[in-house]
C-alpha positions as CSV (number, residue, x, y, z in Angstrom):
1,M,-119.0,-60.5,37.8
2,V,-120.6,-63.9,36.9
3,E,-123.5,-65.3,38.4
4,I,-123.9,-69.1,37.3
5,T,-127.8,-70.7,38.0
6,D,-129.1,-74.0,38.9
7,V,-125.7,-74.6,40.5
8,V,-125.7,-78.1,42.7
9,C,-124.7,-78.1,46.1
10,P,-122.4,-80.3,47.2
11,L,-123.4,-80.3,50.9
12,C,-126.3,-83.4,52.4
13,G,-128.5,-85.3,50.3
14,C,-130.7,-83.6,49.4
15,V,-128.2,-82.1,46.7
16,C,-129.9,-78.8,46.3
17,D,-130.1,-78.3,42.3
18,D,-131.4,-75.0,42.5
19,I,-128.6,-72.5,43.8
20,V,-127.2,-69.1,42.6
21,V,-123.7,-68.0,42.9
22,E,-121.8,-65.1,41.7
23,V,-118.0,-65.6,40.6
24,E,-115.9,-62.6,40.9
25,D,-111.7,-63.0,40.4
26,N,-112.4,-66.6,40.0
27,R,-113.5,-66.7,43.9
28,V,-117.4,-67.0,44.7
29,T,-118.6,-63.7,46.4
30,K,-121.9,-64.7,46.7
31,V,-124.6,-67.2,47.1
32,R,-128.3,-67.4,46.6
33,G,-130.9,-70.2,48.0
34,A,-128.6,-72.4,49.9
35,C,-128.7,-73.4,53.8
36,A,-126.7,-71.5,55.9
37,V,-123.7,-74.8,56.1
38,G,-124.4,-75.3,52.2
39,K,-123.7,-71.3,51.8
40,S,-120.5,-71.7,53.7
41,K,-119.0,-74.5,51.7
42,L,-119.6,-73.1,48.0
43,M,-117.9,-69.8,49.3
44,G,-115.4,-72.3,51.1
45,H,-113.6,-72.3,54.2
46,G,-110.1,-72.6,55.4
47,R,-108.3,-75.5,53.3
48,I,-105.3,-78.1,53.2
49,K,-102.5,-75.5,52.0
50,S,-100.0,-78.6,50.7
51,P,-99.6,-82.0,50.8
52,A,-97.6,-83.3,53.7
53,I,-95.6,-86.2,55.1
54,R,-95.6,-86.9,58.6
55,E,-91.6,-87.3,60.1
56,N,-90.7,-87.4,63.3
57,G,-93.7,-86.7,64.4
58,T,-94.8,-83.4,62.2
59,L,-96.0,-83.0,59.5
60,K,-94.1,-81.3,56.9
61,D,-94.9,-80.0,53.4
62,C,-94.3,-81.6,50.2
63,S,-95.4,-81.6,46.6
64,Y,-98.2,-84.3,44.9
65,E,-96.1,-86.7,43.4
66,E,-94.0,-87.2,47.1
67,A,-97.2,-87.8,49.1
68,I,-98.7,-89.7,46.1
69,K,-95.9,-92.1,46.1
70,K,-95.6,-92.6,49.6
71,A,-99.0,-93.4,49.9
72,A,-98.4,-96.2,47.3
73,E,-95.7,-97.2,49.4
74,I,-97.6,-97.5,52.3
75,L,-100.8,-99.2,50.6
76,A,-98.4,-101.4,48.3
77,G,-96.7,-103.2,51.9
78,A,-99.9,-103.6,53.7
79,R,-101.7,-107.0,54.2
80,R,-105.1,-105.7,55.3
81,P,-105.6,-102.0,54.4
82,L,-108.7,-100.1,55.0
83,M,-110.5,-98.0,52.4
84,Y,-113.1,-95.5,54.4
85,G,-115.2,-92.3,53.4
86,W,-116.2,-91.5,49.8
87,S,-119.5,-89.9,50.5
88,S,-117.7,-86.6,50.2
89,T,-116.7,-87.1,46.6
90,V,-118.0,-87.8,43.3
91,C,-119.1,-91.6,41.8
92,E,-115.3,-91.3,39.7
93,A,-113.3,-91.1,42.3
94,T,-115.0,-93.8,44.0
95,K,-115.0,-96.3,41.0
96,V,-111.4,-95.3,41.0
97,G,-110.9,-96.3,44.5
98,V,-113.2,-99.9,43.7
99,E,-110.6,-100.6,41.4
100,L,-107.5,-100.1,44.2
101,A,-109.5,-102.0,46.7
102,V,-109.1,-104.8,44.0
103,E,-105.1,-104.5,43.4
104,I,-104.6,-104.2,47.3
105,G,-106.5,-106.7,48.3
106,A,-108.2,-103.9,50.6
107,V,-111.4,-103.2,52.3
108,I,-113.4,-100.8,51.1
109,D,-116.5,-98.9,52.9
110,N,-118.4,-95.5,53.3
111,T,-119.5,-93.8,56.0
112,A,-123.2,-95.5,55.8
113,S,-121.2,-98.1,58.3
114,V,-121.9,-95.9,60.4
115,C,-125.4,-94.1,59.6
116,H,-127.6,-95.8,57.5
117,G,-126.0,-98.9,56.9
118,P,-128.9,-101.1,59.2
119,S,-130.8,-98.9,56.3
120,V,-129.0,-100.8,53.3
121,L,-129.6,-103.6,54.8
122,A,-133.3,-103.7,55.4
123,I,-133.5,-103.0,52.1
124,Q,-131.6,-105.9,51.3
125,D,-133.8,-107.9,53.3
126,V,-137.7,-106.5,51.8
127,G,-137.1,-104.1,49.7
128,L,-138.7,-100.2,49.4
129,P,-141.7,-98.6,48.8
130,S,-140.4,-95.5,47.8
131,C,-140.6,-92.5,45.2
132,T,-138.6,-89.3,44.3
133,L,-138.3,-86.2,46.7
134,G,-140.2,-85.0,43.2
135,E,-143.4,-86.7,43.7
136,V,-142.9,-86.0,47.3
137,K,-142.9,-81.8,46.4
138,N,-145.6,-82.1,44.4
139,R,-148.6,-84.8,46.1
140,A,-147.6,-85.8,49.0
141,S,-150.4,-84.2,52.1
142,L,-148.7,-86.5,54.9
143,I,-144.7,-85.7,56.0
144,I,-143.9,-88.2,58.5
145,Y,-140.3,-87.0,60.0
146,W,-138.9,-90.6,62.3
147,G,-136.1,-89.8,64.2
148,A,-135.3,-86.8,61.6
149,N,-134.6,-83.3,62.5
150,P,-134.3,-81.8,58.8
151,T,-133.9,-78.0,60.3
152,S,-131.0,-78.9,61.7
153,A,-129.6,-81.8,59.3
154,H,-131.2,-81.1,56.0
155,G,-131.7,-77.1,56.1
156,N,-133.4,-77.0,53.0
157,H,-135.3,-80.0,52.9
158,M,-138.9,-79.1,54.1
159,K,-138.4,-76.2,51.7
160,R,-137.3,-77.2,49.4
161,Y,-139.2,-80.7,48.9
162,S,-141.7,-81.9,51.8
163,Y,-143.9,-79.6,53.6
164,I,-143.0,-76.2,53.3
165,S,-142.7,-76.4,49.8
166,K,-145.2,-75.5,47.3
167,G,-146.4,-79.0,44.6
168,Y,-148.1,-79.0,41.4
169,F,-150.8,-81.0,43.5
170,L,-150.5,-78.9,46.3
171,P,-150.3,-75.2,45.8
172,G,-151.2,-73.9,48.9
173,G,-147.5,-75.4,50.1
174,K,-147.9,-76.1,54.2
175,K,-151.9,-74.8,53.7
176,D,-152.2,-78.1,52.2
177,K,-150.3,-80.5,54.1
178,K,-149.4,-82.2,58.0
179,L,-146.6,-82.9,59.6
180,V,-146.1,-85.5,61.9
181,V,-142.8,-85.9,63.7
182,V,-141.8,-88.9,66.1
183,D,-138.7,-88.5,67.8
184,V,-137.1,-88.8,71.5
185,R,-137.5,-85.2,72.0
186,E,-138.7,-81.9,70.9
187,T,-136.7,-80.9,68.0
188,K,-136.9,-77.4,66.1
189,T,-138.8,-79.3,63.3
190,A,-141.3,-81.0,65.8
191,K,-141.9,-78.1,67.0
192,M,-143.0,-77.2,63.8
193,A,-145.5,-80.1,63.3
194,D,-148.9,-80.6,63.6
195,K,-148.4,-83.2,66.0
196,F,-145.7,-84.8,67.6
197,I,-145.2,-88.1,69.0
198,Q,-142.5,-89.1,71.7
199,V,-141.2,-91.9,72.1
200,E,-139.3,-93.6,74.5
201,P,-135.5,-94.1,73.8
202,G,-134.9,-97.8,72.1
203,K,-138.9,-98.0,71.6
204,D,-139.7,-97.7,67.7
205,Y,-139.4,-101.4,66.6
206,L,-142.8,-101.5,69.6
207,V,-144.1,-98.1,67.8
208,F,-143.9,-99.5,65.0
209,S,-145.3,-103.0,65.2
210,A,-148.7,-101.3,66.7
211,L,-149.0,-98.6,64.3
212,R,-148.7,-101.8,61.5
213,A,-150.9,-104.0,63.6
214,I,-153.8,-100.6,63.8
215,L,-153.2,-100.4,59.9
216,Y,-154.1,-104.2,59.3
217,G,-157.8,-103.3,61.3
218,H,-156.1,-105.0,64.1
219,E,-156.3,-102.6,67.6
220,D,-158.0,-104.5,69.6
221,V,-154.5,-106.1,70.5
222,V,-152.3,-103.1,70.9
223,P,-152.2,-102.0,74.7
224,E,-153.0,-98.5,76.0
225,E,-149.3,-97.2,76.0
226,V,-146.9,-98.7,73.4
227,G,-142.5,-97.1,74.0
228,G,-144.2,-94.1,75.9
229,V,-147.1,-93.6,73.3
230,A,-150.7,-93.7,73.7
231,K,-152.8,-95.6,72.5
232,K,-155.1,-92.6,71.1
233,D,-152.0,-91.2,69.7
234,L,-150.8,-93.7,67.6
235,L,-154.9,-94.1,66.2
236,E,-155.0,-90.6,65.6
237,L,-151.9,-91.2,63.2
238,A,-153.2,-94.1,61.6
239,E,-156.5,-92.6,61.0
240,M,-154.1,-89.3,59.5
241,M,-151.7,-92.3,56.8
242,K,-155.4,-93.6,55.8
243,K,-157.0,-90.5,55.0
244,A,-153.8,-88.7,53.2
245,P,-154.1,-89.3,49.2
246,F,-150.6,-90.1,49.3
247,G,-147.8,-90.2,52.3
248,I,-144.6,-89.9,52.5
249,I,-142.4,-91.3,56.2
250,F,-138.7,-90.2,56.4
251,F,-136.2,-92.1,59.0
252,G,-133.2,-90.9,60.3
253,M,-130.3,-92.0,62.3
254,G,-132.4,-92.0,65.6
255,V,-133.5,-94.9,64.1
256,T,-131.1,-96.4,62.3
257,Q,-128.9,-96.5,64.9
258,S,-131.3,-96.9,68.3
259,R,-131.7,-100.4,69.7
260,G,-133.2,-102.9,66.7
261,R,-131.1,-100.8,64.0
262,H,-131.8,-102.3,61.0
263,N,-134.7,-104.6,62.4
264,N,-136.9,-101.0,63.1
265,I,-136.0,-99.9,59.2
266,I,-137.8,-103.5,58.2
267,N,-140.5,-103.1,60.6
268,A,-141.2,-99.5,59.6
269,I,-141.0,-100.4,55.5
270,Q,-143.4,-103.1,56.0
271,T,-145.5,-100.3,58.1
272,T,-145.7,-98.9,55.2
273,R,-147.2,-101.1,52.6
274,A,-149.9,-101.4,55.3
275,A,-150.2,-97.9,54.9
276,H,-150.3,-99.2,51.0
277,T,-153.5,-101.5,52.1
278,H,-155.6,-97.9,52.1
279,T,-153.6,-95.3,50.1
280,K,-150.7,-94.5,48.6
281,F,-147.6,-94.7,50.6
282,N,-144.3,-94.4,50.4
283,I,-140.8,-94.7,52.7
284,M,-137.4,-92.5,52.4
285,P,-134.1,-92.8,54.4
286,M,-132.5,-89.0,55.2
287,R,-129.0,-90.2,54.2
288,G,-126.8,-87.8,54.8
289,H,-123.9,-86.8,52.5
290,Y,-124.0,-85.3,49.5
291,N,-123.3,-88.8,48.2
292,V,-123.0,-91.4,50.7
293,N,-126.1,-92.7,47.7
294,G,-123.3,-92.5,45.0
295,F,-121.2,-94.5,46.9
296,N,-123.5,-97.2,47.6
297,Q,-124.6,-97.4,44.0
298,V,-121.0,-97.5,42.9
299,C,-120.1,-100.4,44.5
300,T,-122.6,-102.8,44.0
301,W,-122.3,-102.1,40.5
302,E,-118.5,-102.8,41.2
303,T,-118.3,-105.4,43.3
304,G,-121.9,-106.6,43.9
305,F,-122.3,-105.3,47.5
306,P,-123.0,-101.9,48.5
307,F,-120.7,-101.1,51.6
308,A,-117.6,-103.0,53.7
309,V,-116.8,-104.9,50.8
310,D,-113.9,-107.3,52.3
311,L,-111.3,-107.9,48.7
312,S,-108.7,-109.6,50.4
313,R,-109.8,-112.8,48.9
314,G,-109.4,-112.3,45.8
315,Y,-113.3,-112.0,45.7
316,P,-116.1,-109.7,47.3
317,W,-117.3,-110.9,50.8
318,Y,-119.6,-108.7,52.5
319,N,-120.1,-109.7,55.9
320,P,-121.2,-106.2,57.8
321,G,-120.1,-106.8,61.3
322,E,-117.1,-108.6,60.4
323,T,-115.8,-106.5,57.7
324,S,-117.5,-103.0,58.8
325,S,-114.9,-100.7,59.3
326,T,-114.9,-99.3,63.0
327,D,-114.8,-103.5,64.0
328,L,-112.3,-104.4,61.4
329,L,-110.4,-101.4,63.4
330,I,-111.6,-102.6,67.2
331,R,-110.1,-105.9,66.6
332,R,-106.5,-104.3,65.2
333,E,-106.5,-106.4,61.8
334,C,-105.9,-103.2,59.8
335,D,-102.6,-102.5,59.5
336,A,-102.8,-99.4,57.3
337,A,-105.8,-96.8,56.2
338,L,-106.9,-94.4,53.2
339,L,-109.5,-92.2,54.4
340,I,-111.0,-90.0,52.1
341,A,-113.4,-87.2,51.9
342,T,-114.4,-88.2,55.9
343,D,-113.4,-88.0,59.3
344,P,-113.4,-90.5,61.6
345,G,-111.7,-88.9,63.7
346,A,-114.4,-86.9,65.3
347,H,-116.8,-89.2,64.5
348,F,-115.4,-93.2,65.0
349,P,-115.8,-95.4,68.2
350,G,-112.7,-94.6,70.8
351,E,-111.0,-98.0,70.5
352,S,-111.3,-97.2,66.6
353,I,-109.3,-94.3,67.0
354,K,-107.1,-95.1,69.5
355,H,-106.1,-98.4,66.4
356,L,-106.0,-95.3,63.9
357,A,-103.5,-93.5,65.7
358,K,-100.9,-96.6,66.1
359,I,-101.0,-97.4,61.8
360,P,-100.3,-95.6,58.2
361,V,-102.9,-93.2,57.7
362,I,-102.9,-91.2,54.6
363,Q,-105.9,-88.4,54.5
364,I,-107.0,-87.1,51.4
365,D,-109.6,-84.0,51.7
366,P,-110.0,-80.4,51.4
367,F,-109.7,-79.6,54.6
368,A,-107.9,-79.8,57.8
369,N,-109.7,-81.6,60.1
370,P,-109.3,-83.9,64.0
371,T,-107.9,-86.7,61.1
372,T,-105.7,-84.2,60.2
373,E,-103.9,-84.9,63.6
374,F,-102.6,-88.0,63.4
375,A,-102.4,-88.8,59.9
376,D,-98.9,-89.5,57.5
377,V,-99.9,-88.3,54.6
378,V,-102.2,-85.9,54.2
379,I,-103.2,-84.9,50.3
380,P,-105.7,-82.0,49.8
381,T,-108.2,-82.1,46.9
382,A,-110.1,-80.0,45.1
383,I,-113.6,-79.2,46.5
384,S,-116.3,-81.2,44.2
385,G,-119.1,-78.8,43.1
386,V,-116.8,-76.0,43.5
387,E,-113.6,-76.9,41.8
388,V,-114.3,-80.0,39.3
389,E,-117.1,-81.7,38.4
390,G,-118.7,-85.7,39.0
391,S,-121.6,-87.2,39.4
392,V,-123.7,-87.8,42.3
393,Y,-126.6,-89.4,43.8
394,R,-129.1,-87.9,46.4
395,M,-130.9,-89.4,48.9
396,D,-133.8,-90.9,46.5
397,N,-131.5,-92.7,44.3
398,I,-131.8,-89.5,41.4
399,P,-128.3,-89.1,39.8
400,L,-126.9,-85.2,39.3
401,R,-123.7,-83.7,37.6
402,L,-122.2,-81.2,40.1
403,R,-120.6,-78.2,38.0
404,K,-117.2,-76.7,37.7
405,L,-117.8,-73.3,39.3
406,V,-113.9,-72.6,39.3
407,D,-110.5,-72.8,38.2
408,T,-108.0,-75.0,40.7
409,D,-104.3,-75.7,41.3
410,Y,-105.5,-78.4,43.7
411,M,-105.8,-81.6,41.9
412,S,-109.3,-83.8,42.3
413,D,-109.8,-87.0,44.4
414,E,-110.6,-88.9,40.8
415,E,-106.8,-87.4,39.7
416,V,-104.9,-88.9,43.5
417,M,-106.8,-92.0,43.1
418,K,-105.5,-92.3,39.7
419,R,-102.0,-91.9,40.2
420,I,-102.1,-94.1,43.4
421,L,-103.0,-96.5,41.2
422,E,-100.2,-96.6,39.0
423,E,-98.0,-95.8,41.6
424,V,-99.0,-99.4,43.0
425,R,-99.2,-101.4,40.0
426,A,-96.0,-99.5,39.0
427,I,-94.4,-101.0,43.0
428,R,-95.8,-104.4,42.5
429,A,-94.7,-104.8,39.0
430,K,-90.8,-103.7,39.8
431,E,-91.5,-106.2,42.8
432,G,-92.6,-109.6,40.3
433,E,-89.3,-108.8,38.1
């Protein structure tokens, strides 16, 4: 038995790097410090056993070489291919993916399209007054979760980085801190809060506007109720923000995917700036998958844009709403799709999935999921952070290195992408002869 410390968890945007695992007979047998879902990911569960190609409606096992060749043939022959996913794999695989997208003139997109894409758009508009999670842990005496429920979505977030954690300047942990939750319903996180503010669905923009006005000293223009929230509650929250030496707003998909979308986030950022007139305040999106942020970083380095990038024109074209994956599929523009480290079959709108089921789909993932049910080529890969190392970006834009814990015969996402790229180039070179 070997004990490995400082293991980085490949699950959510927390990317906890203090996990301890025990490895015996090339298998993770015990995990300490991870949340329940992170522990399940590190210990492994049902895997896709072999690459497969669909023949006559049935997936039939094949070799890696056959699956990669078939995938390359599909992509090389497509006129409008989509490459989507990337949020649960490493930056090294994404880099090769962008190279392949350039080669075939694909649209490359990631899960930000259906989660924090509006946050990215807002940050492009007005910037982000933010900090690291380490600063939150050590300094933040007021934590506000807005449209987020970390007890269910980011299991270790409060314990490791915010409300429950003991910081250098806040050694008492939650005794030295205040927790406020703003949401449309009373969640598990809300039940832990010192103050819970219930907002009417779709009214976050109005509440941000009222709070912003109060912070700028214009409480006289705020009515007695805004978005289902009493003025007295907003005044109390504003006072808490003013008095906090260091505060943070963590916002989730309850804000990004409700009425207003990126305008909600612009208003939230401007509200944070209003708090800056009184104290030190920050804001941060609660990014979901462990490397959804990393794709946005790499894609921006390589193309100039963070997601939903159309490379069919010979140069990058970026227009979310036109070039994002769900919109392309609903308009039935795509004639092939490569899906990596994602499961749109479980999360995309019905109309998008209907079109996916009609076109050739290549799925690259360690695990079977609803997308496997209609994929034409299935290529299982090694689990990043367990069977292969690589670079990822935490929700606060801090890069971390995933570690390899056990050996495997599965190919890595990066290697599969490189092999597909080589095959595509070989096909194109042959066609050009």
